[in-house]
N, C-alpha and C positions, 0 to 999 in steps of 0.2 A: 812338297812331297819328296820322299826319298827317291834316289836314283833306282830305277828298276833295271833288270838285266834280261837280255834276249840272246839267242844264238842262232846263227844261220848255218844250215847243213846242206851241202850240195846234194841234189837228187841223183847221185851216182849209183850204179849197181854195185853190190846187190841191194835191193830195196830193204832187206832186213837190217842192214847196217844203218841206213837212214833212220829207221824206226828205233833201233837200239840207242843211237846217240841222242835222239830227242827225249826218249824215256829217261836216259841217264841224266840229261840236263835238267829235266823236271825234278828228279830226285835230289839234285844239288841246289835247287832253289831258283832256277831260271824260270821266269814268268812267261816268256815269249819264245816260240819256236818258229823260225822262218826258213824259207828255202828259195832258191832261184827259180825263175820260170823261163828257161831257154830249152825248148823241147827237142832240138836236134843235138845240141852239145851234150845234153844229159837226158835222163829218162823223163817221161811225162809226169809232171809234178802233182796234178790233181789227185790221181789215185794214191800217190804217196801221202798226201795230206789227209786223205780219208783214212789210211792205215794209222797215221799218227794220231788222228782224233780218237780212234778206237783204242790206241795203246796208252794214251795219257788221260789225265782226269782234270787237271787244273790249268795246264799250259794253254795260252792263247796261240793261235796258229795262223800263218798266212804267208804270202809271197813278199820277198824283199829283192826284187819287185816284179809284178806282172805288168802288162801293158794292154791298152784297149785297141791295139792295132792287130797284132797277131791273134789276140783273143777278141772275137766279135763281141761288142759290148753287152748285148742281151745274153749271150752265152756265158760271158764272164760273170755277170751279175747273178744269173741263175745258179752257176756253179758255187759261188760264194754263199748264196742263200741256202742252197742244199747242204753244204758243209756246215753252215751255222746251225742248221737243224740237227745234223748228225752229231755235232760236237756239243750240242745243248748250249749254244750261244758263245762259243769261244773263238770265232773267226775275227781276224783283223786284216786289213788290206794295205799293202804297200804298192804303189803304182807309179810308173814312169812312162816316158815316151817310147821306150824300147831301144835297147842297145844290142847285145849279142843275139837276142831272140829274133830281131828283125834284120840286122846287118848280115848275119850269117846266112840268111836265105835270100839275100839280095834286095832287101827293103830298107828304106830310110826310117829313122825315128818319126813317129806321128807328128805332123805339124802342130805347133803350140796351140793355135786357135781351135783346131779340131780336137786336140787332146783335152782342152778345157771343156768343150761341149760334151765329149764322151765321159769324162770323169764326173761331171755334174749329173748326167743321166744314170751312170752306173751306181753312184752313191744313193740316189733316191730309189732306183729300181730294186737293188739288192736288199734294201730295207723295207720293201713292201709298199712303197708309195707309187702312185700312178704317174706315168711319164708319157710324154708324146715323143714317138720315135718313128722315123720314116713315114710320117703322116698318119700314124696309128696311135690310139690310146691303149697303153699296155700296163698291166699290173701283174705281179706275182701274187696272186690271191691266196696262195697256200702258205705264205710266210707267217710264222707264228708271232703274233703281236706282243706276246709276253717276253720274248727274247730281247736282250740289249741290242742297241744299234751297232751295226758293223762299222767301225771307224775306217776312214780312208786317209792314209798318210802319203803325201806326194813327194817323190824324189826329184831333185833338181839342183843345179848349180848357177844357172844364169838368171838374169832378172825376169825374163819372160816366163820361164817354167816356175820360178819362185812366186811370180804373180799368181799363177794358177793355184799353187799351194795356199797362198794367202786368201784367195777369193773362194776356193772350193773345198780345200782339204781341212782335215782335223789337225794336221801338223805337217812337219817336214822330215823327210829322210835324207840324211847327210852322210855320204860315204867318205868320211875322213874324220880324224880326231884332233885337228889343229884348232885350238881355241879361237885364234884370231879370225880364221876363215869362217868358223861356225858362227861367230858373232856377226860378221857381215851378212852371211846367208840368212840368219834369222831376222836381222834388222830389215833386210830387203823383203822377205815374206810378210813380216808384220806390217810394214808400210802399206803393202798391197791390201792386207786384211782391213786396216784402218780406213783406207780409201774406199773400200767396198762396204763400209759400215759394219764390219764385223769386229769382234773383240780381239785385238792383236795379241793380248796376253793369253788367250785361250789356245793359241797355236802351240802344239807340243813339238818337242825336238827329239828325234831319234838319231843317234850317232852310231854308224856302223863302221867297223874296222877290225882287222885281225888283231889278236892279242895272244902273246905267248909268254908264259910265266917260267922264267929260267934265270940262272946265274950267267949263262953264256949269251951275252948280248950280241956278239958277232954272228953266232948261229941264228939267233932270233931275227936279226935284220935280213940275213940271207933268205930266210923262209918267207919273208913278207914283201920282198921287192916287187912281186907280181902285182901288189895292190895299188901303190901309187901309179904303176904303169897302166892298170885298168882305169883308174880315175882319169888318166891323161887322155883317154878316148873322148871323154866329155869336155875336157879342157881344150883340146884341139878344136872342137866344134865352137866353143866360146871365142877362141882367138880368131877363128875365121869370120865370126860375126861381129865381134867387138874390138878386135885388136888386142895387143899385149902391152899397151903403154900405161896401164893402171888407171885410166880415166873411168872405166866402167867396171872391169873385173880386177880384183886385187892382184898385184904382182906376186903376192905370197902364194897365189894359186896358179899363176901362169909361168913364172920364171923357170920352174924346174923342168918343164917339158922341152926346153930348148935343146937338150941333149938327147931327146928321144929320136930313135931311128926308124922303128917299125912296130907293128903290133900284129900278133898271130892269134886269131881267135881259137885256133885248135889248142892253144895253151892258156886259154882264158881261166883266170883264178886258180892256176896251178903253181905249186911251189917249184922254183927253179926255172920258171918260164924265161926264155932267152930275151924276150922283149923287156924284161925288167932289169937288165944289166946296167942301164943308164941311171937307175935310181940311187941316190946317195944315201949314206947312213943317216944324215940329218933329216932327209925327207921321210925315211922309215920311222924315225923317232917322232917326228911331228905328226905324221898321218896315222900311226898305229899306237897300240898300248903294249909296251914291251918291258921286259926286265923282271926283277923279283916281285913278289906279291906286294912288298912295301912300295916299290917304285910304281907299280900299276895302280895301287890304291891312291897314291899321291896324285897321279894324273887324273884318275877318275873323280877325285875330290874337286880338282880344278874344273873339270867338265860340269860337274854338278853345280858348282858355284856360279857358272855362267848361264844356268838354266836348262841344261840338258836333262831330259826326263828319262831316257832309256839309253843304255849302252848295249849294243848288239854285236856280239863277237862273230866275226867271219871265221868259222872253224875250218880253215883251209891251211892248217899247219900240221907238223908232226906232233905226236903225243897228245892226241885229242882228248883221250880220257884223263890224262894228267892235268891238262889245262882246265877241263870242267871241274875236276876234283879240287884243284887249287882255288878256283873261284868259289866253289861251294864251301870250302873249309876256311879260307883265309881272307876272302874279299867281300862276297855278298853279305855275310853276317854283319860286317862293319857298317854297311849302309842300311840294312834292314833294322838294325838296333837303334837308329837315330830317331 
């Protein structure tokens, strides 16, 4: 299958801007529209997704990512099923253990075993199947059976979270565009799928990263240093659990955080965030998709060649309309035509 394209827009006020950007992205050929789910740092995202569903006609919509901790699982599943009805079958779910949404309010990410249990329930429940939860048999009996299944893609970096993706998810959400690390992540998730008796080749791969189309590579790098710094939050958790000697987690993922000094969630996913100053140009180039349309296309071809199914732009750079237009005019057609 050809590489598909998505875009993630922050649920920043004003809400009209969020809707405007997703409608514009749809007009440029983006098939997926995503948003964050961190209800204190930004506006509450479910009403915004409702507005987006009404303002678009073909774009699939969802969180990149939500979590089943901040969101009580039955509420999360019902919200998605309701939006699936409103959008006439266009919802997709990205889910993780919870980073900014939980840490910012003083909670830790959901423990992996509980995360898996909750993901399995949410997947069935939001799609109208009966579940047992809290000792009760529950079902959303109003789910329209003619609608397509809501897929669930699981975000993770470490072996345990990737095991959940392999055993429960329809695919993996990977927040970086480094081909070597992507290969290791997908191999880990697919091994878990195979061990669980699932088809490892059926697991889809969604790569998420900032992309800025420009001739000024220095400026592009400066605009995205926040992103590897954001990824480093997860890497620090992995180092605490597994160490940084490369025996479990690739050093390609852990080495760069040695220069990290701090992280400020008040600047989470913001251009110019001070906590991103430690990020080198090399890491910006590895983790993101930067440069001219030709350079971006070449990297995206490489990602496609290793089995990436969707590239999801984190649209947290300057010149958002210009980047969407560049993709719609110069990049997406090259993949759609194949």
